[in-house]
C-alpha positions as CSV (number, residue, x, y, z in Angstrom):
1,X,7.9,-37.9,-0.4
2,X,6.6,-35.4,2.2
3,X,4.5,-32.4,1.0
4,X,6.6,-29.3,0.6
5,X,5.9,-26.5,3.2
6,X,4.5,-23.5,1.4
7,X,6.4,-20.3,1.6
8,X,5.2,-16.7,2.0
9,X,7.0,-13.3,1.7
10,X,5.6,-10.1,3.2
11,X,7.3,-6.8,2.5
12,X,6.9,-3.8,4.7
13,X,6.4,-6.1,7.7
14,X,7.7,-3.9,10.5
15,X,4.3,-2.6,11.5
16,X,0.6,-2.4,10.8
17,X,-0.7,-4.5,7.9
18,X,2.6,-6.2,7.0
19,X,3.3,-7.2,10.6
20,X,-0.2,-8.6,11.1
21,X,-0.3,-10.4,7.8
22,X,3.1,-12.1,8.5
23,X,1.7,-13.3,11.8
24,X,-1.5,-14.6,10.1
25,X,0.5,-16.5,7.5
26,X,2.6,-18.0,10.3
27,X,-0.4,-19.1,12.3
28,X,-1.6,-21.0,9.3
29,X,1.5,-23.1,9.1
30,X,3.4,-21.4,6.3
31,X,7.1,-20.8,6.2
32,X,7.1,-17.0,6.4
33,X,9.7,-14.4,5.4
34,X,9.2,-10.8,6.6
35,X,11.2,-8.0,5.1
36,X,11.5,-4.4,6.0
37,X,14.2,-1.7,6.3
38,X,14.1,-1.9,10.1
39,X,14.8,-5.2,11.8
40,X,14.1,-4.3,15.4
41,X,10.3,-3.8,15.1
42,X,10.1,-7.3,13.5
43,X,11.8,-9.1,16.3
44,X,8.4,-10.1,17.7
45,X,7.7,-12.0,14.5
46,X,10.8,-14.1,15.0
47,X,10.5,-14.6,18.8
48,X,6.8,-15.4,19.0
49,X,5.8,-16.8,15.6
50,X,9.0,-18.3,14.1
51,X,8.9,-15.9,11.2
52,X,12.2,-15.4,9.3
53,X,13.0,-11.7,9.4
54,X,15.5,-9.9,7.2
55,X,16.4,-6.4,6.1
56,X,14.8,-5.5,2.8
57,X,14.6,-2.1,1.1
58,X,12.4,-2.4,-1.9
59,X,13.8,0.8,-3.3
60,X,17.2,-0.8,-3.6
61,X,17.8,-3.3,-6.4
62,X,20.7,-5.1,-4.6
63,X,18.6,-5.5,-1.5
64,X,15.8,-7.1,-3.6
65,X,18.2,-9.4,-5.3
66,X,19.7,-10.4,-2.0
67,X,16.2,-11.2,-0.8
68,X,15.8,-13.8,-3.5
69,X,19.1,-15.4,-2.6
70,X,18.2,-15.4,1.1
71,X,14.9,-17.1,0.5
72,X,16.6,-19.8,-1.6
73,X,19.3,-20.4,1.0
74,X,16.8,-20.6,3.9
75,X,14.4,-22.9,2.1
76,X,17.0,-24.9,0.2
77,X,14.6,-24.6,-2.7
78,X,13.4,-22.3,-5.5
79,X,9.7,-21.9,-4.6
80,X,7.7,-18.9,-3.3
81,X,4.0,-19.5,-3.0
82,X,2.8,-16.2,-1.8
83,X,4.4,-12.8,-2.5
84,X,2.7,-9.9,-0.7
85,X,3.9,-6.5,-1.9
86,X,2.8,-4.4,1.1
87,X,5.7,-1.9,1.7
88,X,4.3,1.6,1.4
89,X,5.2,5.3,1.7
90,X,2.6,8.0,2.5
91,X,2.7,11.5,0.9
92,X,0.1,14.0,2.0
93,X,0.8,17.4,0.4
94,X,-0.9,19.7,-2.0
95,X,0.2,18.9,-5.6
96,X,2.0,22.2,-6.0
97,X,4.0,21.9,-2.8
98,X,5.5,18.4,-3.1
99,X,9.2,18.3,-3.8
100,X,11.0,16.2,-6.4
101,X,12.6,14.2,-3.5
102,X,9.2,13.5,-1.9
103,X,7.8,12.4,-5.3
104,X,10.7,10.1,-5.9
105,X,10.6,8.6,-2.5
106,X,6.9,7.8,-2.7
107,X,7.1,6.3,-6.2
108,X,10.3,4.4,-5.4
109,X,8.6,2.5,-2.5
110,X,5.0,2.3,-3.8
111,X,5.5,1.6,-7.5
112,X,9.1,0.9,-8.5
113,X,9.7,-1.2,-5.4
114,X,6.9,-3.7,-6.2
115,X,7.9,-3.8,-9.8
116,X,11.4,-4.8,-9.0
117,X,10.4,-7.2,-6.3
118,X,8.0,-9.0,-8.7
119,X,10.6,-9.0,-11.5
120,X,13.4,-10.5,-9.4
121,X,11.3,-13.0,-7.5
122,X,9.0,-14.0,-10.4
123,X,11.0,-17.3,-11.1
124,X,10.3,-18.6,-7.6
125,X,6.6,-17.7,-7.8
126,X,6.3,-19.3,-11.2
127,X,7.9,-22.5,-10.0
128,X,5.3,-22.6,-7.2
129,X,2.4,-21.5,-9.5
130,X,1.8,-19.1,-6.7
131,X,0.0,-15.9,-5.9
132,X,1.3,-12.3,-6.1
133,X,-0.6,-9.7,-4.1
134,X,-0.5,-5.9,-3.7
135,X,-1.7,-3.5,-1.1
136,X,-3.8,-1.1,-3.2
137,X,-5.8,1.7,-1.8
138,X,-9.1,3.6,-2.2
139,X,-6.8,6.6,-2.7
140,X,-6.1,5.2,-6.1
141,X,-9.8,5.5,-6.9
142,X,-11.0,8.7,-5.1
143,X,-9.5,12.2,-5.5
144,X,-8.8,12.9,-1.8
145,X,-7.5,16.4,-1.3
146,X,-3.7,16.8,-0.8
147,X,-3.1,13.2,-2.0
148,X,-2.1,13.6,-5.6
149,X,1.2,11.8,-5.4
150,X,0.2,9.0,-3.1
151,X,-3.0,8.5,-5.1
152,X,-1.0,8.4,-8.3
153,X,1.2,5.7,-7.0
154,X,-1.8,3.6,-5.9
155,X,-3.6,4.1,-9.2
156,X,-0.4,3.0,-11.0
157,X,-0.1,-0.1,-8.9
158,X,-3.7,-1.0,-9.5
159,X,-3.1,-0.9,-13.3
160,X,0.2,-2.7,-12.9
161,X,-1.5,-5.5,-11.1
162,X,-4.3,-5.7,-13.6
163,X,-1.8,-6.1,-16.5
164,X,0.6,-8.3,-14.6
165,X,-2.4,-10.7,-14.1
166,X,-2.7,-11.0,-17.9
167,X,1.1,-11.4,-18.4
168,X,1.4,-14.2,-15.9
169,X,-1.6,-16.3,-17.0
170,X,0.5,-18.7,-19.1
171,X,2.6,-19.5,-16.0
172,X,-0.5,-20.3,-13.9
173,X,0.4,-17.5,-11.5
174,X,-2.5,-15.7,-9.8
175,X,-2.5,-11.9,-9.1
176,X,-4.7,-10.0,-6.6
177,X,-4.9,-6.4,-5.7
178,X,-6.2,-5.6,-2.2
179,X,-8.0,-2.2,-2.5
180,X,-7.6,-1.0,1.0
181,X,-9.9,1.3,3.0
182,X,-9.5,2.3,6.6
183,X,-7.1,0.1,8.6
184,X,-5.6,1.1,12.0
185,X,-1.9,1.7,11.1
186,X,0.8,4.3,11.5
187,X,1.0,5.2,7.8
188,X,-0.3,8.8,8.6
189,X,2.0,11.4,7.1
190,X,3.1,13.7,10.0
191,X,5.0,16.2,7.9
192,X,3.7,19.8,8.0
193,X,2.9,22.1,5.0
194,X,6.0,24.0,3.9
195,X,6.2,27.5,5.2
196,X,6.1,28.7,1.6
197,X,2.8,26.9,0.7
198,X,0.1,29.0,-0.9
199,X,-2.3,27.1,1.2
200,X,-1.1,28.7,4.4
201,X,-4.3,30.7,5.2
202,X,-6.6,30.7,8.2
203,X,-8.2,27.3,8.8
204,X,-5.6,25.3,6.9
205,X,-4.1,23.7,10.0
206,X,-7.3,22.1,11.2
207,X,-8.3,21.0,7.6
208,X,-4.8,19.6,6.9
209,X,-4.9,17.6,10.2
210,X,-8.3,16.3,9.4
211,X,-7.0,15.1,6.0
212,X,-3.9,13.4,7.4
213,X,-5.9,11.7,10.1
214,X,-8.6,10.5,7.7
215,X,-8.3,6.8,8.4
216,X,-7.7,7.2,12.1
217,X,-10.9,9.2,12.6
218,X,-13.2,7.0,10.6
219,X,-13.4,3.9,12.7
220,X,-10.7,1.9,10.9
221,X,-10.6,-1.9,11.3
222,X,-7.8,-3.6,13.3
223,X,-4.9,-4.8,11.2
224,X,-5.4,-8.3,12.5
225,X,-8.9,-8.4,11.1
226,X,-7.6,-7.1,7.8
227,X,-4.8,-9.7,7.7
228,X,-7.1,-12.6,8.2
229,X,-9.1,-11.5,5.1
230,X,-6.0,-11.0,3.1
231,X,-4.5,-14.4,3.8
232,X,-7.9,-15.9,2.9
233,X,-7.7,-14.0,-0.4
234,X,-4.2,-15.4,-1.1
235,X,-5.4,-19.0,-0.2
236,X,-8.5,-18.6,-2.3
237,X,-7.0,-16.9,-5.4
238,X,-7.6,-18.7,-8.7
239,X,-6.8,-18.1,-12.3
240,X,-9.6,-16.0,-13.8
241,X,-10.8,-15.1,-10.3
242,X,-11.2,-11.7,-8.7
243,X,-8.4,-9.2,-9.3
244,X,-9.6,-6.3,-7.0
245,X,-10.6,-7.4,-3.5
246,X,-11.9,-4.8,-1.1
247,X,-10.7,-4.8,2.5
248,X,-10.8,-2.2,5.3
249,X,-13.4,0.4,6.4
250,X,-15.6,1.6,3.5
251,X,-13.3,0.0,0.9
252,X,-16.0,-1.4,-1.3
253,X,-18.1,1.8,-1.2
254,X,-15.1,4.1,-1.9
255,X,-13.6,1.8,-4.5
256,X,-16.8,2.1,-6.6
257,X,-17.9,5.6,-5.7
258,X,-16.6,7.3,-8.9
259,X,-18.6,4.9,-11.1
260,X,-21.9,5.9,-9.7
261,X,-21.6,9.5,-8.3
262,X,-20.9,12.5,-10.5
263,X,-17.4,13.8,-10.0
264,X,-18.5,17.3,-9.0
265,X,-20.6,15.9,-6.2
266,X,-17.8,13.8,-4.9
267,X,-15.5,16.8,-5.0
268,X,-18.0,18.9,-3.0
269,X,-18.5,16.1,-0.5
270,X,-14.7,15.8,0.1
271,X,-14.3,19.6,0.5
272,X,-17.1,19.5,3.1
273,X,-15.7,16.5,4.9
274,X,-12.3,18.0,5.4
275,X,-13.5,21.6,6.2
276,X,-12.0,23.1,3.1
277,X,-14.7,25.4,1.9
278,X,-13.6,28.2,4.2
279,X,-9.9,27.5,3.4
280,X,-10.5,27.7,-0.3
281,X,-12.5,30.9,0.0
282,X,-9.6,32.4,2.0
283,X,-7.2,31.3,-0.8
284,X,-9.4,32.9,-3.4
285,X,-9.6,36.2,-1.5
286,X,-5.8,36.2,-0.7
287,X,-4.6,35.6,-4.3
288,X,-7.4,37.1,-6.4
289,X,-5.5,40.3,-6.9
290,X,-2.0,39.0,-6.4
291,X,0.3,38.1,-9.3
292,X,2.3,35.0,-8.5
293,X,5.8,34.5,-9.8
């Protein structure tokens, strides 16, 4: 009986990390499914690499359930060897400016989405004794300014992955979390501060731009390089092996920073890096004698 071709699913595959990782899986001979909300950007995956593309919105339960059916129909089987939860949503706003809708959108894609994808597709991964992976982030480890919501989603997914790893041990399913540093992608949040923001003081525009473009301005690695490492990580995953794997510019350093450097020093370094000392002084002066309502 011929050996079964192994199957991979990559979510959020319309650009950046997801697109590059789908290509890398395909280059290594896997049957690859690539899902995203937009089909058009993924056409190159189908045309040039034979990847099976389909519409997938991880924030919609019916869409996720349909993804399972689609994979079963296309493979004629009930196996999924590699499940890469990569779909992501940025959110770069001060904590007191973010709206309910922005919070909901970020958590829907970054946390609830992977949770429902894992739950619905778990039977296929269990059948294959496969690997489930997540795109984590150094933002889940370091308190970058104006990143409270995005950081919270990534910290949540880090802990979800850690506990999922324990839960799935009896099924021989491996779980890995890719703590991601700088990678050249288009995830940058381009939304401006609201006009009502208390942070609208002299200097905030430049500081806010510096923060939003953090990855772009710090020599990020190409997504193709990142993808090769990630597919290696999936192929080399083992029960009891590494959970957190560090990929991207400064990922290992930032992923461990808070363990070794006092928090107040990290906070001061971040304020200096993004030019926020002057901004925060202006905020103090502006509101020191004003009663907010």
